[in-house]
C-alpha positions in Angstrom: 57.0 77.3 83.3 56.4 80.6 81.8 53.1 81.7 80.2 54.7 81.8 76.8 55.7 78.2 77.1 52.2 77.2 78.1 50.7 78.9 75.2 53.0 77.0 72.9 52.0 73.6 74.4 48.3 74.2 73.8 48.3 74.5 70.0 50.5 71.4 69.7 47.9 69.2 71.6 45.1 70.5 69.5 46.7 69.6 66.2 47.5 66.1 67.5 43.8 65.5 68.4 42.8 66.6 64.9 45.3 64.4 63.2 44.0 61.4 65.3 40.5 62.1 64.5 41.3 62.5 60.8 43.1 59.3 60.7 40.2 57.5 62.4 37.8 58.9 59.9 40.0 57.9 56.9 40.2 54.4 58.3 36.5 54.2 58.7 36.0 55.5 55.1 38.6 52.9 53.9 36.8 50.1 55.8 33.5 51.2 54.4 34.9 51.3 50.9 36.3 47.9 51.2 33.1 46.5 52.7 31.0 48.2 49.9 33.3 46.8 47.2 33.1 43.3 48.6 29.3 43.6 48.6 29.2 44.8 45.1 31.6 42.1 44.0 29.6 39.3 45.7 26.4 40.6 44.4 27.8 40.5 40.9 28.8 36.9 41.4 25.4 36.0 42.5 24.0 37.6 39.3 26.4 35.6 37.2 25.6 32.3 39.0 21.9 32.9 38.6 22.3 33.7 34.9 24.4 30.5 34.4 21.7 28.5 36.0 19.1 30.0 33.7 21.3 29.4 30.6 22.0 25.8 31.7 18.3 25.0 32.2 17.4 26.5 28.9 19.9 24.4 27.1 18.7 21.3 29.0 15.2 22.0 28.0 16.1 22.5 24.3 18.1 19.2 24.3 15.1 17.4 25.7 12.8 18.8 23.1 14.9 18.0 20.0 15.7 14.5 21.4 12.0 13.6 21.9 11.5 14.8 18.3 14.4 12.7 17.1 13.1 9.6 19.0 9.7 10.1 17.5 11.2 10.4 14.0 13.2 7.2 14.5 10.0 5.3 15.6 7.9 6.7 12.6 10.7 5.8 10.1 11.0 2.4 11.6 14.8 2.7 12.0 17.4 2.3 14.8 18.8 5.5 16.4 22.3 6.3 16.0 24.6 4.9 18.7 26.2 8.3 19.3 22.9 10.0 19.8 22.5 9.5 23.4 21.5 12.9 24.9 22.8 13.4 28.4 21.3 16.1 30.7 23.9 18.0 32.8 23.1 19.2 36.4 21.9 22.8 36.5 21.2 23.2 40.3 22.0 26.1 42.5 24.7 24.1 44.1 26.7 23.9 40.9 29.5 26.4 40.5 29.0 29.1 37.9 31.8 28.0 35.7 30.5 24.3 35.7 27.0 25.6 34.9 28.4 27.4 31.9 30.3 24.3 30.7 27.2 22.2 31.1 25.2 24.6 29.1 27.6 24.6 26.3 27.8 20.8 26.3 24.1 20.4 26.0 23.8 23.0 23.3 26.3 21.1 21.1 24.4 17.8 21.8 21.1 19.5 20.7 22.7 20.7 17.5 23.9 17.3 16.7 20.5 15.8 17.4 18.8 18.4 15.3 21.1 17.6 12.4 20.5 13.9 12.5 16.7 14.5 12.7 16.9 16.8 9.6 18.8 14.0 7.8 16.0 11.5 8.7 13.4 13.9 7.5 15.1 14.2 4.1 15.3 10.3 3.8 11.7 10.0 4.7 10.6 12.8 2.3 12.5 11.0 -0.6 10.7 7.8 0.3 7.5 9.5 0.1 8.3 11.2 -3.3 9.2 7.7 -4.7 5.9 6.4 -3.4 4.0 9.2 -5.1 5.6 8.5 -8.5 4.5 4.9 -8.2 1.0 5.8 -7.0 0.5 8.0 -10.0 1.5 5.3 -12.4 -0.9 2.9 -10.8 -3.7 5.4 -11.1 -3.0 6.1 -14.7 -2.8 2.4 -15.7 -5.9 1.1 -13.9 -8.7 3.1 -15.5 -11.5 0.7 -16.3 -9.6 -2.2 -14.9 -10.9 -2.2 -11.3 -13.8 -4.1 -9.8 -14.5 -1.1 -7.5 -13.7 2.3 -8.9 -14.0 3.8 -5.4 -10.6 2.5 -4.7 -9.1 4.8 -7.5 -11.0 7.8 -6.0 -9.3 7.0 -2.6 -5.9 6.8 -4.3 -6.5 10.2 -5.8 -7.1 11.7 -2.5 -4.1 9.9 -0.9 -1.9 11.3 -3.7 -3.1 14.9 -3.1 -2.5 14.6 0.5 1.0 13.1 0.1 1.9 15.9 -2.3 0.9 18.5 0.3 2.9 16.7 3.0 6.1 16.4 0.7 6.0 20.2 0.0 5.6 21.2 3.6 9.1 22.3 4.9 7.9 22.0 8.5 6.6 18.4 8.1 7.8 16.1 10.7 9.1 12.6 10.0 6.0 11.1 11.6 3.9 13.2 9.3 5.8 12.2 6.2 5.7 8.5 7.3 2.1 8.5 8.1 1.3 10.0 4.6 3.4 7.3 2.9 1.6 4.6 4.8 -1.8 6.0 3.7 -0.6 6.2 0.2 0.6 2.6 0.2 -2.7 1.3 1.5 -4.5 3.2 -1.2 -2.3 1.7 -3.9 -2.6 -1.8 -2.5 -6.4 -1.4 -2.5 -6.4 -0.5 -6.2 -4.1 -3.5 -7.1 -6.4 -5.8 -5.2 -9.4 -4.4 -7.1 -7.6 -5.0 -10.4 -6.9 -8.5 -9.4 -10.5 -9.1 -8.3 -11.8 -7.8 -11.7 -9.4 -10.0 -13.6 -10.5 -13.0 -11.7 -14.2 -12.0 -12.3 -13.7 -11.7 -16.0 -11.8 -14.9 -16.2 -14.7 -16.8 -14.4 -17.3 -15.1 -16.6 -15.4 -16.1 -19.8 -15.1 -19.7 -18.6 -18.8 -19.7 -17.9 -19.6 -18.4 -21.3 -17.3 -21.0 -22.8 -19.0 -23.7 -20.9 -22.4 -22.5 -21.9 -21.5 -22.4 -25.5 -20.1 -26.0 -25.3 -23.3 -27.2 -23.7 -25.4 -25.6 -26.5 -23.2 -27.2 -29.1 -23.5 -30.6 -27.4 -27.3 -30.2 -27.2 -27.4 -29.2 -30.9 -25.3 -32.3 -31.9 -27.4 -34.6 -29.8 -30.6 -33.2 -31.6 -28.9 -33.7 -34.9 -28.1 -37.2 -34.1 -31.7 -37.9 -33.2 -33.1 -36.3 -36.3 -30.6 -37.9 -38.7 -30.3 -41.6 -38.6 -27.9 -43.3 -40.9 -29.5 -46.7 -40.5 -32.8 -46.6 -42.5 -35.0 -44.5 -44.7 -38.4 -44.1 -43.4 -39.7 -41.9 -46.2 -41.7 -39.6 -44.0 -41.7 -36.0 -43.1 -42.8 -35.1 -39.6 -44.5 -31.8 -39.9 -41.3 -30.1 -41.1 -39.7 -30.5 -37.6 -37.3 -33.3 -38.6 -36.0 -35.2 -41.5 -34.7 -38.8 -41.5 -31.9 -39.4 -44.0 -32.5 -42.5 -46.2 -30.2 -45.4 -45.8 -28.3 -46.7 -49.0 -30.4 -49.1 -50.9 -29.6 -52.7 -50.3 -28.6 -55.0 -53.1 -31.6 -57.1 -54.2 -31.4 -60.7 -53.1 -31.3 -63.4 -55.6 -34.8 -64.7 -56.1 -35.3 -68.3 -55.1 -36.0 -70.8 -57.8 -39.7 -71.5 -58.6 -41.4 -74.7 -57.4 -42.2 -77.0 -60.3 -45.9 -77.1 -59.2 -46.3 -73.2 -58.9 -46.9 -71.9 -62.3 -46.6 -72.9 -66.0 -45.0 -69.6 -67.0 -41.4 -69.8 -67.9 -39.2 -67.6 -65.8 -41.9 -66.6 -63.3 -40.9 -66.1 -59.7 -42.8 -65.1 -56.6 -42.2 -62.1 -54.5 -39.0 -62.1 -52.5 -38.9 -61.3 -48.9 -38.7 -57.6 -49.6 -42.0 -57.5 -51.4 -40.3 -57.3 -54.9 -41.0 -59.7 -57.8 -38.2 -60.7 -60.1 -37.5 -62.9 -63.2 -35.1 -65.7 -62.9 -32.6 -63.6 -64.8 -32.7 -60.9 -62.2 -34.8 -58.3 -63.9 -37.9 -56.9 -62.1 -41.3 -58.2 -62.9 -44.3 -56.3 -64.0 -48.0 -57.3 -64.6 -48.2 -59.3 -61.5 -51.1 -61.6 -60.6 -52.0 -63.6 -57.5 -51.6 -67.3 -57.9 -52.4 -69.6 -55.0 -52.2 -66.6 -52.6 -48.9 -65.5 -54.0 -48.1 -62.7 -56.5 -46.8 -63.8 -59.8 -45.6 -61.2 -62.5 -44.8 -61.6 -66.1 
């Protein structure tokens, strides 16, 4: 082989080595690029999964909060919860796929909105009940002035009315707060009504006692009058001005008995009758009486 041929072989080998090295380097770069891309993608997926877990747990917490509030409202309003208001907590663990976590979060968010709407409806109903109670309480307060046995009950009712007005105007008042205010208002109204009834009963008892006392006085006066006024006889006496006995009607004079033949020689003379009066035989009273044989004789 000539020297010229050898010189031509050497440059060809150098170029082949350089091409090989360049290819290897490119492959390394490609592999590195692929590996870096996968790492970036995986890191992004981890970030999305972590965010989905956080969102899911946040919605779960909100659902629990509004559901507790709704159940408290149901209890305070003394009503039954709606059948379709069963809040369901969805899993939010790290083992749950990102897509499922997102679906669970969306479902619980919708449940929370529904529970909140139902709770707001219950609040409105309870507030209306309180306002109706306020109207009745104000009527009771205005119509019972001077009609209660204990005026302190009206003072308590006034305070309950003021507190209920404040609760009814509070936009953030819970159903429990509204229901508690209505219960206090009802108790105050009942106390006033009971006091009104107590006074009415006391007044009726006092009136009955007064009537009985008057009747007793009248009976006593009638008895005293019956003792002082006798319709049977006239005693003709005045007892120191304290009493007076009415005279009885005069009795008809009895017909004088006929004189004994041996009594007197006067014609028409009679002795005194059994009442102490002397009479002529013709029934006329006698005057100028004298005692004859122990008996009075009058001409």
